C-alpha positions, 0 to 999 in steps of 0.5 A: 839211733841217736843214742847209739851215735852218741855212745859211739862218739863218746866211746871213741873219745873215752868220754863219760856222761856226767851225772845229770847230763841229758843227751843234748848237753852230753852231745854238746860236750862230746862234739866240742871234744871231737871238733879238735880232731875234725878240724885236723881232718879238714886241714888234711883235705887241702888237695896236697895231703895236708902240706899246703893248708886250708883257710879259716873260713873253710874250716869254720864252714866245714865245722858248721856243716858237721854240727848242723848234721849232728843237730838233726839228731840233737837239735839243742846243740845249735843253741849251745853253739850260738848258731842263731847269732854272730857269736856262733862263728866267733865260738868256732873261730876261738877253738881254731885260734886256740889250736893254732896258739897251742901249735896243735895246728900250724898257721902258715905265712899265707894265713892258712892252717895245716896239721902239725906232727905229734909233739908235746908242750909244757902244761903247768909245772909237772906235765906236758900236753900232747899236741899235733895230729893224732887218732884218739881211737888208736891211743890206748895208753893216753890219759883221758881227754878233758875238753879238747886235750890230754896230757903226757907226764914229764918235766915241763918248766925251765928254771927261768919260768915264774912260780905259781906264787909269783904269778898269783901275786901279780893279780890278787883280784883274779879268783877261781873256784874249783868245785865238784861237778855232778859226779865224782869224775868231773869238776866245775871251774868258776872264774871271776874274770877272763885272764889275758891270753897267754900259753897257760890260759890257752892250755887251760882253755884247751883242757876244759869244756865251756858250760853255758855255751861255746863262748863261756870262758868263765864257767868251765868243766873238766875231768877230775884227774886234771883238777891239780893241773888246772889249778896250777895253770890258773895260778900261772895266769895270776888267779888265786884258787879258792877251796871248794 
């Protein structure tokens, strides 16, 4: 039964187990990707068809309830989400704040969160990330999900945007390494520090999975197809990307 649920969730999201991942680690990664769509669903449940919005505390509470229910089958995920200290709530809040910063969700003037219509935003130099309300089970033409997001190719930058080389020169001490993961379908990204918040960093954050636990911002994992885009985003964040 636990394996059947995990396979169903992963199949709906198009996710594959990385070499060496046990059920608990895979469940952490699958649930992390699924949280984006659950948070969208929670925003729709405001009594007004999603037009009014839902508070941050309600979204975090409902997310925690969903994860606790999942933990009946995969108890280890509560450790990964840091449910036993204050970092757990901060981890869920950081996911919500990233979705709002990327305009995947809209934060209203009243401080509530509601869904956004499907749209795209720049991701690196050559791609666009798909954002807004979406059903991941009904999008056969989409690229694979990495982290919580997926892209739609197309022109992304304006002529006034900085080039990756210009961005890198502003922070020579920031270094990143992208190396192979546990199989040929995933990569590991290691950062020597966390950059300042920016649209490029939020996009990088959305397209990767944390490794150690939900709060890990310096060791991330991603689909191998996204490695060139993630390197591009890191250069815009001021990182020197070192060869693996």
